[in-house]
N, C-alpha and C positions, 0 to 999 in steps of 0.2 A: 503494499498499502502506500504510494507516494501521495504527498499532500503541498499543496500551496496554498498562503493566503494573502491578501493585495488588495490594498486600501485605494480608492478613488478620490481623489479628496484636489480639491482648487485647482482642476487640469491636471492633476498628476499622479502617477500611477508609483505607489509606494509597495514595493514586492519585503516580505519579511527574509533578514539573514536567511534563517533556519530553514527554507523552503526545500526543501524536497525537487529534484530534476525534472521537470517534468514531460513525458512528449505532449504538446497539446492535441493532438489528432487522436490518443488513446485515453483521455479523460475520460469517463464515464457520466462525471457526478459535477455540478459546479451550482452554488449556491450564493445566490447576493444577498444581502441585507440593507438594503436603502434609506434614505430621505424621501415622498413623496416625488416631492420635485426633483430628485435624478430620475427615477422611475419614468414619470412623464416626458423626458427626455424622448424624441425623435427618433426611433431607431435604436434604442437601448438594445433591446435584445437581439435585432442584426445584427449589434456588433460585438456580443458575445460570441454568437450561434459561429459567426467568423471563426471568431480565436480559438473556441471548440467545439470542430464541428460534428462531434459524434457525440457530445454528451449530452444526458438530461438537464435542460436548464432550469431552475427554480429562483424566483424571485419576488421579493415582497419587502414591502412599506411598514419602518421602523419607527420607533419612537426615541432612536437612539441607535446608533451601529457600535460594534467592538468591533477591533483592532485591536490582536495581542491585550496588553495591559492598555489599550488609552480606550477614552469613551469618545465619539466622534457625533454632531451635526451636519445634517448637511452632506454627505457623505453617500459612500457603497461601499461596502466590506465586503470578500469574492473570495470564496472557498473551490478550489478544484480539486477533486480528488481521480487520482489514477491509481485504479484494485487492481491488483495482481491476480489474485486469486478469488475475490469475493465479483458478485453483479447486481448491477442493482435496476430493478423495472419502475415507474411510473404511472402516476393517473390522476387523473383530476373531474371536479364536479361543481358545477354553479350553484350558487342557493336559491339560484332563479327557477330551477327544473323542479323543485322538490316544492312540497308541502310542508315540512318543518324542518328544522335543522337535524334532528332525529334522522329522518327519511335519507338526508343528506349522508350523513354518516354510514347508514347502513348502505347505501348507493355507492361512497368512498370505496367501501369495507371490501364489495363484495368485486370491485375492480382489480382488485390486489391479487395475486395468485399466492396461494397460500402453499403451496409445493414449496419446499426448501426454503420457506419465510424465516429469518432469524429478528427480525424489526421494523419498524413502520416508524418514518419522521412525517410528521401533519403538520402544514402550515396556513393557517386558513384566516378568509377576510374576517376582521376584528371588529366591523362596524355592521354590519346586514346580519352577522352566523350567533347564534346563542351557542357560545363554546359549552357549553354543560349539556346540552341535549345532543350538539354533534359529536360529541365523545362518548358520551351513552350510545349512541348509535353504533359508533364503531366498535365500542367494548362486546355490543349484542351479540356482536360477528366473530370477534377474535378472542372473545370469553379468558382474555389476559393469557393466552397461551404465547405470543412474544410479545417483548415489551414497545408502546406504544409512548413518543415521546414529541416537543413541537411545540407551537407558541399558535398566537393569534398577532396578526400584523397591526402595525399600528402606527400612527398620526401626528408625532411628536405631541405635544398637549393639547392638541384640536380639539379630537374625538372629532371630526367629521367623516371622511371616509377613509378608506383603507386599500391597499391595490396588492394583489399575486398574481403572478405569470407561471404559468408552465409550458415550458417549449411556445410561448407565444407572448406578446404583449401583458403587461401587468394588467389586472382589468378589475374592478369591484364583486363584490361575491364572490370569487372563488375559492374553492378549496382542492390542496394540491397536497398528497403522499407521495412516498417515496419509500420503496422496501426494498430489504437487504439481502442477499441472498448468498449462500455458498457457507458450510463446514468450517472455513477460516475464519471468518468475520466473525469479531468480538466487539459487542456494546457494553457499555454500562450507564447510568444513569443514577440520578440523584437530584432533591428538591428539596430546600428550605428556607422556611421565611425568617424565622427570630427575632419577631415582635412578641412582647410582654404581656400576658393577660391578666386582666384585673375585674373585679366583681364577681358575683356569681354565674354560673350555668345556670339560663335559662331555656325553655320550651318553646319553641315555635307555633303559633296558635293558629296563625292566619295568612297564607305567603300564597302568589301563583306564580309560579315560575322562578323567576330571577324580581319580583316584587315585595318586599315584603310592609304586612301590614299591623300584626297584630304580634306580640310575645305578653305569652299568659295570661291572654284577655284584655291588655293593655296595648294602647300605642307604640309602637316600638319605636317612632319618630318622638314622641314626646319622652320615653325613656332613653332612647338616644342621648337627648338634648341634656338632660338631665345628669348625664353622665360625664357630658363634655364639658360643662360649667362653661366657663366666658369663651370656649373656641364655638359653642354651639353658633352663636353668632353670626361666625366665618365660615355658616356651613353654605354651599357644597365641598368648597375648595377645600377645609378643616379636616373635612371627611378621610383624605388620603393619610390624614397622619394614627386615624384610628380603624381601623377594618374591623371586622367581623371575622372569629372564629366559628366555624361550622362544624358540626359534629353530624354526620350522615349517619343515619339508619344501619345502612351495613358497611361501613368504614371503622377501622380498629383506632385512624386517627385523627382527626380535627381538619379540615383543608381552610384557608383563608381565602374572604371574599371583601372586594374593595366596593366600597358606595361609588356610583356614577353620578346619581339625583335625586333629588328630594321631592316631595308633592304635598304641600300646605293643606291642600282642600282636603285631599283623602290620609293626608298623615301615612302616607306610606316613603320606603326609600328603596330603591332601582339601583340592584346590584351588578359586577360582571362577572354573572355567574348564579346558578339556581340554590335559592333557598326553600327545601321543600319543608312542607306542615309536620310538626314532630320530630324534628330535626335540635338539638338543642348548640345552643350559641352561647358565644361570652364576648364582652368588649375586649379590643387591643390594642396597645398603643404602641408608638415608636422608639426604640433604644437602639441611638447609630450603631454604638459597637455589638451589638447584638445582629443586628444587619449584616453588620462585615463579615463577625465571625461566623455565621452562618451562609454565607457564601462558601466561606472554606469548609464549613461541615457539608455541607454540597456537591465540593468536590471529593473528598473522603468519600463520599458514598457512590458518586458516581465512579471508586476504582475497586470496583468490583470482579474479583479472579486477580490472578498472578499476571497476567498478561496485559492486565491496564494499569499497572503500578504506576508508568508515566507510559501514557498513549501516545499515539500518533497524533490528534485531535479531537481538541472539547469545541461542543456548540453550545454557547451558552445564552439563554433566553431569562433574561429580567422584568421585573413588572418597571412600565410607566412609575405607578406610585415610588419603586424604590429612588428611581430617578430623581424624582423630584423632589423625595424627600432625603438626599442625600447631598443634592445640591451639587456643589464643588471637590464633597468628596466622594463620588460615584465613584471615582476611578479606582479609590479602594476597594470596592469588593472583587473590583475584579485583579487587582494586584495579589488578593488574598489568595482568590482561584489560582492564578499562575505559582504563585509561592506553593501552595498544598502539592498540585500536579507535578512541580517543576521544568523547568526550562527548554525541556526537549518537546514540549506538549504544544501545538500548537492552538490558538486563543481568537475564536471568532463566534460572532453572533451578533441577536439586535435588543432594545427595549421594547417589551411587548403589551398587548391588552388582556392577556391573560396565558398562563402559562399550563403546557399539558405530558403531563408525566405520573407512573406510579410514584405513590408515596415510599412503598419498599418494594425492594423487586418479585416478592411474591403478591404483592395488591396491583390490583386492577387501575387502569389509568385515571386518572383526575384530571379537571380543571381547574387551577387553581389560580390567585391574584399576589399580590406582592410578594412573589418567592424568586430565588435564584434556580433555575433548573437546568443543569448540565448535564449534557448527553456524551460519552466519551468513545472514542472509536479507534478501530486497530486491525490487524490480518496476522497472522501465526504464520 
């Protein structure tokens, strides 16, 4: 397995010093994480196709691009992979072709050949797709027989529209999947948040997909404001500092959910992921050092198996909320990952509107918010 990472920024291309020497005609997979404005440039897909003519090319918009230990805005980070013993196959669908995100997930999973499948990378539109339902649809077909990781495309802090492209021009509504095959292919994954819980655990008594109305029969919004104190006046912006821990009924560990908006008229809150009735929730708050430590912890979890102690490549998907909260310290979480995995592992990725990963190797895939999610790759 040979890997190269590249940064396209300010009309310049930077190649990482530790890149392998690639035969670009033989690269099977190219993944590009870029600012939406970069992906809207005329001929962006065609330029990469001419450079890597035999590759499956996946492009998505971001809320920030990761290139080694740097975090950029208005750039494009590119990963090119030349497998020596493994294969990839790609598939896509569009949310407009389906009645729901759940059905889109089923359709996408059915397009992936299961014979010899070792892992699936999923990159989805982050504006039109319900990420929880998408992942649930995929899991209903895969049944955690293979790991599934990835993320939802971003649009900076604008939350307007996102773009995904697979072997074509990036567009809204696209959901892409890459299947990885071969007995020599090795993959690891890890996902952690690092948020600090406070207050008692409470039961959700009324919700509708990702819209939360009542907790233990009381207005969720009013209860949330009580816990926020002076920060309540700054809603919904201050909600990034106080996500919700959600313990799903069939999961051993909780997931994190970010608040996207509030509705004073209905007393409800809309989250970047479903909050089912009957689930247990707790409030959370930011702790800068714990967020950075969690990035290192996710890297450690991704080192699953002797062959992945220092993998060739790590794909990082971190939440836009983490970037906004960490602000000028955001590179510290990427540096923590690099220190854990070692200097020989190339790092690339993006800041997302949602992260896709199992919590543990034996658990099913879930949609997460406010986490650092890492997938490591290698061949033996």
